[in-house]
VMD Tcl script that builds the backbone (N, CA, C; Angstrom):
set m [mol new atoms 318]
animate dup $m
set s [atomselect $m all]
$s set {name element resname resid chain x y z} {
  {N N MET 1 A -115.745 -108.185 -77.307}
  {CA C MET 1 A -114.408 -107.640 -77.450}
  {C C MET 1 A -114.245 -106.489 -76.466}
  {N N SER 2 A -113.110 -106.455 -75.768}
  {CA C SER 2 A -112.901 -105.406 -74.784}
  {C C SER 2 A -112.498 -104.097 -75.453}
  {N N GLU 3 A -112.834 -102.998 -74.794}
  {CA C GLU 3 A -112.510 -101.681 -75.306}
  {C C GLU 3 A -111.050 -101.364 -74.989}
  {N N THR 4 A -110.326 -100.807 -75.947}
  {CA C THR 4 A -108.920 -100.485 -75.780}
  {C C THR 4 A -108.770 -99.022 -75.350}
  {N N THR 5 A -107.916 -98.789 -74.378}
  {CA C THR 5 A -107.609 -97.436 -73.937}
  {C C THR 5 A -106.261 -97.050 -74.530}
  {N N ILE 6 A -106.260 -96.021 -75.364}
  {CA C ILE 6 A -105.043 -95.578 -76.026}
  {C C ILE 6 A -104.847 -94.099 -75.751}
  {N N PRO 7 A -103.635 -93.716 -75.294}
  {CA C PRO 7 A -103.390 -92.289 -75.094}
  {C C PRO 7 A -103.279 -91.568 -76.429}
  {N N LYS 8 A -103.636 -90.300 -76.439}
  {CA C LYS 8 A -103.514 -89.502 -77.655}
  {C C LYS 8 A -102.047 -89.237 -77.978}
  {N N ALA 9 A -101.208 -89.152 -76.965}
  {CA C ALA 9 A -99.776 -88.912 -77.177}
  {C C ALA 9 A -98.970 -89.566 -76.068}
  {N N ILE 10 A -97.740 -89.924 -76.407}
  {CA C ILE 10 A -96.765 -90.398 -75.434}
  {C C ILE 10 A -95.495 -89.596 -75.685}
  {N N THR 11 A -95.015 -88.920 -74.664}
  {CA C THR 11 A -93.762 -88.176 -74.793}
  {C C THR 11 A -92.703 -88.889 -73.970}
  {N N PHE 12 A -91.489 -88.930 -74.499}
  {CA C PHE 12 A -90.410 -89.549 -73.748}
  {C C PHE 12 A -89.086 -88.926 -74.136}
  {N N SER 13 A -88.135 -89.057 -73.248}
  {CA C SER 13 A -86.783 -88.573 -73.466}
  {C C SER 13 A -85.839 -89.757 -73.382}
  {N N ILE 14 A -84.809 -89.730 -74.239}
  {CA C ILE 14 A -83.829 -90.807 -74.200}
  {C C ILE 14 A -82.430 -90.229 -74.027}
  {N N ASN 15 A -81.564 -91.025 -73.453}
  {CA C ASN 15 A -80.161 -90.674 -73.285}
  {C C ASN 15 A -79.407 -91.201 -74.510}
  {N N LEU 16 A -78.986 -90.302 -75.391}
  {CA C LEU 16 A -78.323 -90.698 -76.637}
  {C C LEU 16 A -77.001 -91.421 -76.390}
  {N N ASP 17 A -76.364 -91.149 -75.259}
  {CA C ASP 17 A -75.091 -91.790 -74.949}
  {C C ASP 17 A -75.238 -93.284 -74.649}
  {N N LYS 18 A -76.447 -93.728 -74.346}
  {CA C LYS 18 A -76.673 -95.138 -74.018}
  {C C LYS 18 A -77.057 -95.985 -75.231}
  {N N ILE 19 A -77.161 -95.382 -76.415}
  {CA C ILE 19 A -77.538 -96.130 -77.618}
  {C C ILE 19 A -76.407 -97.063 -78.026}
  {N N ASP 20 A -76.732 -98.329 -78.236}
  {CA C ASP 20 A -75.782 -99.302 -78.762}
  {C C ASP 20 A -75.770 -99.136 -80.281}
  {N N LYS 21 A -74.703 -98.534 -80.808}
  {CA C LYS 21 A -74.627 -98.238 -82.240}
  {C C LYS 21 A -74.653 -99.498 -83.102}
  {N N ASN 22 A -74.305 -100.649 -82.538}
  {CA C ASN 22 A -74.331 -101.902 -83.298}
  {C C ASN 22 A -75.752 -102.314 -83.667}
  {N N GLU 23 A -76.741 -101.735 -82.997}
  {CA C GLU 23 A -78.136 -102.088 -83.268}
  {C C GLU 23 A -78.833 -101.089 -84.202}
  {N N ILE 24 A -78.096 -100.117 -84.723}
  {CA C ILE 24 A -78.659 -99.189 -85.709}
  {C C ILE 24 A -78.722 -99.919 -87.045}
  {N N ILE 25 A -79.850 -99.845 -87.707}
  {CA C ILE 25 A -80.028 -100.552 -88.980}
  {C C ILE 25 A -80.020 -99.569 -90.141}
  {N N GLN 26 A -79.336 -99.949 -91.194}
  {CA C GLN 26 A -79.282 -99.126 -92.402}
  {C C GLN 26 A -80.402 -99.574 -93.330}
  {N N GLY 27 A -81.304 -98.656 -93.663}
  {CA C GLY 27 A -82.394 -98.948 -94.578}
  {C C GLY 27 A -82.205 -98.187 -95.874}
  {N N GLU 28 A -83.125 -98.342 -96.767}
  {CA C GLU 28 A -83.057 -97.662 -98.061}
  {C C GLU 28 A -83.195 -96.149 -97.930}
  {N N LYS 29 A -83.924 -95.691 -96.915}
  {CA C LYS 29 A -84.195 -94.255 -96.777}
  {C C LYS 29 A -83.515 -93.634 -95.572}
  {N N GLY 30 A -82.599 -94.334 -94.936}
  {CA C GLY 30 A -81.912 -93.776 -93.787}
  {C C GLY 30 A -81.551 -94.835 -92.773}
  {N N ARG 31 A -81.092 -94.380 -91.610}
  {CA C ARG 31 A -80.715 -95.284 -90.523}
  {C C ARG 31 A -81.836 -95.304 -89.485}
  {N N TYR 32 A -82.052 -96.469 -88.908}
  {CA C TYR 32 A -83.170 -96.665 -87.993}
  {C C TYR 32 A -82.698 -97.260 -86.673}
  {N N LEU 33 A -83.386 -96.886 -85.621}
  {CA C LEU 33 A -83.154 -97.434 -84.296}
  {C C LEU 33 A -84.495 -97.921 -83.774}
  {N N LYS 34 A -84.589 -99.208 -83.504}
  {CA C LYS 34 A -85.837 -99.763 -82.990}
  {C C LYS 34 A -85.894 -99.586 -81.479}
  {N N LEU 35 A -86.998 -99.012 -81.023}
  {CA C LEU 35 A -87.214 -98.773 -79.602}
  {C C LEU 35 A -88.430 -99.549 -79.141}
  {N N ARG 36 A -88.467 -99.842 -77.861}
  {CA C ARG 36 A -89.607 -100.543 -77.277}
  {C C ARG 36 A -90.082 -99.742 -76.073}
  {N N LEU 37 A -91.359 -99.376 -76.074}
  {CA C LEU 37 A -91.971 -98.713 -74.920}
  {C C LEU 37 A -92.715 -99.770 -74.117}
  {N N SER 38 A -92.428 -99.849 -72.838}
  {CA C SER 38 A -93.099 -100.796 -71.947}
  {C C SER 38 A -93.819 -100.019 -70.859}
  {N N ASN 39 A -95.071 -100.364 -70.653}
  {CA C ASN 39 A -95.871 -99.706 -69.631}
  {C C ASN 39 A -95.316 -100.029 -68.247}
  {N N THR 40 A -95.150 -98.985 -67.411}
  {CA C THR 40 A -94.613 -99.154 -66.056}
  {C C THR 40 A -95.533 -98.458 -65.051}
  {N N PRO 41 A -96.730 -99.001 -64.826}
  {CA C PRO 41 A -97.706 -98.324 -63.966}
  {C C PRO 41 A -97.268 -98.176 -62.518}
  {N N ASN 42 A -96.298 -98.956 -62.062}
  {CA C ASN 42 A -95.840 -98.874 -60.676}
  {C C ASN 42 A -94.465 -98.229 -60.559}
  {N N SER 43 A -94.095 -97.418 -61.533}
  {CA C SER 43 A -92.784 -96.768 -61.521}
  {C C SER 43 A -92.635 -95.876 -60.295}
  {N N GLU 44 A -91.560 -96.059 -59.588}
  {CA C GLU 44 A -91.311 -95.229 -58.399}
  {C C GLU 44 A -91.005 -93.792 -58.779}
  {N N TYR 45 A -90.723 -93.530 -60.055}
  {CA C TYR 45 A -90.390 -92.179 -60.507}
  {C C TYR 45 A -91.580 -91.460 -61.152}
  {N N GLY 46 A -92.713 -92.138 -61.254}
  {CA C GLY 46 A -93.912 -91.499 -61.779}
  {C C GLY 46 A -94.055 -91.532 -63.287}
  {N N TYR 47 A -93.253 -92.323 -63.976}
  {CA C TYR 47 A -93.351 -92.426 -65.434}
  {C C TYR 47 A -94.316 -93.536 -65.829}
  {N N ASP 48 A -95.008 -93.332 -66.943}
  {CA C ASP 48 A -95.947 -94.329 -67.445}
  {C C ASP 48 A -95.268 -95.400 -68.293}
  {N N TYR 49 A -94.128 -95.034 -68.920}
  {CA C TYR 49 A -93.444 -95.943 -69.838}
  {C C TYR 49 A -91.940 -95.920 -69.636}
  {N N LEU 50 A -91.322 -97.054 -69.911}
  {CA C LEU 50 A -89.883 -97.177 -69.966}
  {C C LEU 50 A -89.525 -97.335 -71.440}
  {N N CYS 51 A -88.478 -96.690 -71.887}
  {CA C CYS 51 A -88.042 -96.781 -73.279}
  {C C CYS 51 A -86.721 -97.529 -73.325}
  {N N ALA 52 A -86.691 -98.641 -74.051}
  {CA C ALA 52 A -85.473 -99.433 -74.182}
  {C C ALA 52 A -85.166 -99.650 -75.661}
  {N N GLN 53 A -83.907 -99.869 -75.930}
  {CA C GLN 53 A -83.487 -100.165 -77.293}
  {C C GLN 53 A -83.804 -101.621 -77.579}
  {N N GLN 54 A -84.463 -101.864 -78.692}
  {CA C GLN 54 A -84.783 -103.229 -79.075}
  {C C GLN 54 A -83.558 -103.832 -79.750}
  {N N VAL 55 A -83.219 -105.061 -79.392}
  {CA C VAL 55 A -82.050 -105.720 -79.975}
  {C C VAL 55 A -82.490 -106.761 -80.993}
  {N N SER 56 A -81.556 -107.199 -81.815}
  {CA C SER 56 A -81.850 -108.182 -82.854}
  {C C SER 56 A -82.291 -109.505 -82.239}
  {N N LYS 57 A -82.911 -110.325 -83.047}
  {CA C LYS 57 A -83.365 -111.635 -82.597}
  {C C LYS 57 A -82.178 -112.467 -82.116}
  {N N GLU 58 A -81.082 -112.379 -82.846}
  {CA C GLU 58 A -79.886 -113.134 -82.473}
  {C C GLU 58 A -79.366 -112.695 -81.106}
  {N N ALA 59 A -79.366 -111.386 -80.863}
  {CA C ALA 59 A -78.899 -110.869 -79.569}
  {C C ALA 59 A -79.835 -111.309 -78.449}
  {N N ARG 60 A -81.154 -111.254 -78.696}
  {CA C ARG 60 A -82.118 -111.710 -77.675}
  {C C ARG 60 A -81.902 -113.177 -77.349}
  {N N GLU 61 A -81.699 -113.996 -78.406}
  {CA C GLU 61 A -81.500 -115.429 -78.185}
  {C C GLU 61 A -80.210 -115.711 -77.426}
  {N N ALA 62 A -79.242 -114.793 -77.526}
  {CA C ALA 62 A -77.987 -114.930 -76.795}
  {C C ALA 62 A -78.102 -114.383 -75.367}
  {N N GLY 63 A -79.297 -113.917 -74.988}
  {CA C GLY 63 A -79.527 -113.440 -73.634}
  {C C GLY 63 A -79.273 -111.964 -73.422}
  {N N LYS 64 A -79.092 -111.201 -74.507}
  {CA C LYS 64 A -78.816 -109.772 -74.376}
  {C C LYS 64 A -80.119 -108.986 -74.289}
  {N N ASP 65 A -80.189 -108.056 -73.339}
  {CA C ASP 65 A -81.321 -107.137 -73.226}
  {C C ASP 65 A -80.942 -105.818 -73.874}
  {N N GLY 66 A -81.940 -105.086 -74.327}
  {CA C GLY 66 A -81.684 -103.764 -74.876}
  {C C GLY 66 A -81.393 -102.763 -73.774}
  {N N ASN 67 A -80.564 -101.780 -74.078}
  {CA C ASN 67 A -80.246 -100.736 -73.109}
  {C C ASN 67 A -81.496 -99.929 -72.763}
  {N N ILE 68 A -81.650 -99.600 -71.494}
  {CA C ILE 68 A -82.721 -98.696 -71.090}
  {C C ILE 68 A -82.249 -97.294 -71.435}
  {N N LEU 69 A -83.014 -96.615 -72.293}
  {CA C LEU 69 A -82.613 -95.304 -72.790}
  {C C LEU 69 A -83.316 -94.153 -72.096}
  {N N GLY 70 A -84.506 -94.381 -71.549}
  {CA C GLY 70 A -85.224 -93.285 -70.922}
  {C C GLY 70 A -86.609 -93.692 -70.468}
  {N N ASN 71 A -87.440 -92.674 -70.214}
  {CA C ASN 71 A -88.789 -92.870 -69.696}
  {C C ASN 71 A -89.745 -91.907 -70.376}
  {N N GLY 72 A -91.045 -92.189 -70.236}
  {CA C GLY 72 A -92.026 -91.301 -70.841}
  {C C GLY 72 A -93.357 -91.334 -70.126}
  {N N ASN 73 A -94.229 -90.434 -70.558}
  {CA C ASN 73 A -95.566 -90.324 -69.982}
  {C C ASN 73 A -96.636 -90.285 -71.065}
  {N N ALA 74 A -97.793 -90.810 -70.732}
  {CA C ALA 74 A -98.947 -90.799 -71.629}
  {C C ALA 74 A -99.788 -89.560 -71.342}
  {N N TRP 75 A -100.378 -89.011 -72.403}
  {CA C TRP 75 A -101.203 -87.806 -72.284}
  {C C TRP 75 A -102.554 -88.028 -72.945}
  {N N ASP 76 A -103.572 -87.407 -72.395}
  {CA C ASP 76 A -104.937 -87.488 -72.936}
  {C C ASP 76 A -105.375 -88.941 -73.107}
  {N N ILE 77 A -105.327 -89.663 -71.993}
  {CA C ILE 77 A -105.735 -91.063 -71.996}
  {C C ILE 77 A -107.175 -91.170 -72.506}
  {N N GLN 78 A -107.445 -92.168 -73.298}
  {CA C GLN 78 A -108.744 -92.491 -73.901}
  {C C GLN 78 A -109.138 -91.565 -75.035}
  {N N LEU 79 A -108.278 -90.621 -75.438}
  {CA C LEU 79 A -108.605 -89.757 -76.570}
  {C C LEU 79 A -107.953 -90.249 -77.863}
  {N N GLY 80 A -107.083 -91.239 -77.759}
  {CA C GLY 80 A -106.431 -91.788 -78.943}
  {C C GLY 80 A -107.275 -92.872 -79.591}
  {N N SER 81 A -106.918 -93.218 -80.805}
  {CA C SER 81 A -107.618 -94.262 -81.557}
  {C C SER 81 A -106.600 -95.238 -82.132}
  {N N PRO 82 A -106.933 -96.526 -82.165}
  {CA C PRO 82 A -106.020 -97.482 -82.776}
  {C C PRO 82 A -105.947 -97.257 -84.284}
  {N N ASN 83 A -104.805 -97.558 -84.857}
  {CA C ASN 83 A -104.626 -97.436 -86.296}
  {C C ASN 83 A -105.341 -98.593 -86.982}
  {N N VAL 84 A -106.218 -98.282 -87.906}
  {CA C VAL 84 A -106.968 -99.325 -88.611}
  {C C VAL 84 A -106.129 -99.967 -89.710}
  {N N ASN 85 A -104.969 -99.389 -90.013}
  {CA C ASN 85 A -104.107 -99.896 -91.080}
  {C C ASN 85 A -102.833 -100.525 -90.536}
  {N N LYS 86 A -102.906 -101.181 -89.379}
  {CA C LYS 86 A -101.714 -101.775 -88.780}
  {C C LYS 86 A -101.077 -102.767 -89.732}
  {N N ARG 87 A -99.744 -102.751 -89.761}
  {CA C ARG 87 A -99.000 -103.691 -90.593}
  {C C ARG 87 A -99.117 -105.078 -90.000}
  {N N GLN 88 A -99.187 -106.071 -90.844}
  {CA C GLN 88 A -99.307 -107.446 -90.377}
  {C C GLN 88 A -97.953 -108.102 -90.135}
  {N N ASP 89 A -96.884 -107.489 -90.652}
  {CA C ASP 89 A -95.555 -108.056 -90.431}
  {C C ASP 89 A -94.987 -107.515 -89.136}
  {N N ASN 90 A -93.685 -107.638 -88.949}
  {CA C ASN 90 A -93.082 -107.185 -87.696}
  {C C ASN 90 A -92.800 -105.688 -87.675}
  {N N GLY 91 A -93.138 -104.962 -88.744}
  {CA C GLY 91 A -92.978 -103.526 -88.778}
  {C C GLY 91 A -91.573 -103.049 -89.056}
  {N N GLN 92 A -90.657 -103.984 -89.274}
  {CA C GLN 92 A -89.265 -103.605 -89.489}
  {C C GLN 92 A -89.043 -103.224 -90.944}
  {N N PRO 93 A -88.379 -102.081 -91.190}
  {CA C PRO 93 A -88.080 -101.715 -92.568}
  {C C PRO 93 A -87.073 -102.687 -93.164}
  {N N ALA 94 A -87.133 -102.878 -94.483}
  {CA C ALA 94 A -86.133 -103.699 -95.143}
  {C C ALA 94 A -84.791 -103.019 -94.922}
  {N N ALA 95 A -83.887 -103.707 -94.262}
  {CA C ALA 95 A -82.658 -103.034 -93.860}
  {C C ALA 95 A -81.516 -104.013 -93.725}
  {N N GLN 96 A -80.322 -103.440 -93.643}
  {CA C GLN 96 A -79.121 -104.193 -93.345}
  {C C GLN 96 A -78.495 -103.589 -92.106}
  {N N GLN 97 A -77.709 -104.376 -91.406}
  {CA C GLN 97 A -77.055 -103.894 -90.201}
  {C C GLN 97 A -76.027 -102.821 -90.560}
  {N N ALA 98 A -75.999 -101.723 -89.817}
  {CA C ALA 98 A -75.025 -100.659 -90.033}
  {C C ALA 98 A -73.666 -101.095 -89.504}
  {N N SER 99 A -72.612 -100.553 -90.050}
  {CA C SER 99 A -71.280 -100.888 -89.565}
  {C C SER 99 A -71.080 -100.298 -88.177}
  {N N SER 100 A -70.222 -100.931 -87.377}
  {CA C SER 100 A -70.054 -100.505 -85.989}
  {C C SER 100 A -69.280 -99.194 -85.871}
  {N N ASN 101 A -68.607 -98.740 -86.934}
  {CA C ASN 101 A -67.865 -97.488 -86.858}
  {C C ASN 101 A -68.686 -96.300 -87.368}
  {N N ASP 102 A -69.965 -96.514 -87.607}
  {CA C ASP 102 A -70.844 -95.461 -88.107}
  {C C ASP 102 A -71.210 -94.523 -86.963}
  {N N ASP 103 A -70.933 -93.224 -87.121}
  {CA C ASP 103 A -71.240 -92.257 -86.069}
  {C C ASP 103 A -72.659 -91.738 -86.216}
  {N N LEU 104 A -73.292 -91.433 -85.080}
  {CA C LEU 104 A -74.607 -90.828 -85.096}
  {C C LEU 104 A -74.494 -89.402 -85.633}
  {N N PRO 105 A -75.502 -88.916 -86.339}
  {CA C PRO 105 A -75.413 -87.581 -86.941}
  {C C PRO 105 A -75.682 -86.443 -85.967}
  {N N PHE 106 A -75.841 -86.711 -84.676}
  {CA C PHE 106 A -76.122 -85.627 -83.735}
  {C C PHE 106 A -75.191 -85.663 -82.566}
}
mol reanalyze $m
mol bondsrecalc $m
mol representation Tube
mol addrep $m
């Protein structure tokens, strides 16, 4: 089995104005926004990761990509550890789609 390299931290900034509010999910304990970090080792801007909004399965099947919200960097490479309690499901909270007229609280 190959050894995994995991950073101790990843910091990133996102542009809140680019969030597609239709993809905010209402859960039992609050509203959620699913994000996807993709490694970008050849980024011309020097970032380690790209942060995009993850879209629903239906939207993906319709050919829609998530909005690119920002970028980030990894810190303390090889000092992190994988979580031994990883969820076996898709990690999505039990939720319903939020209404499109719902405003962000910030």
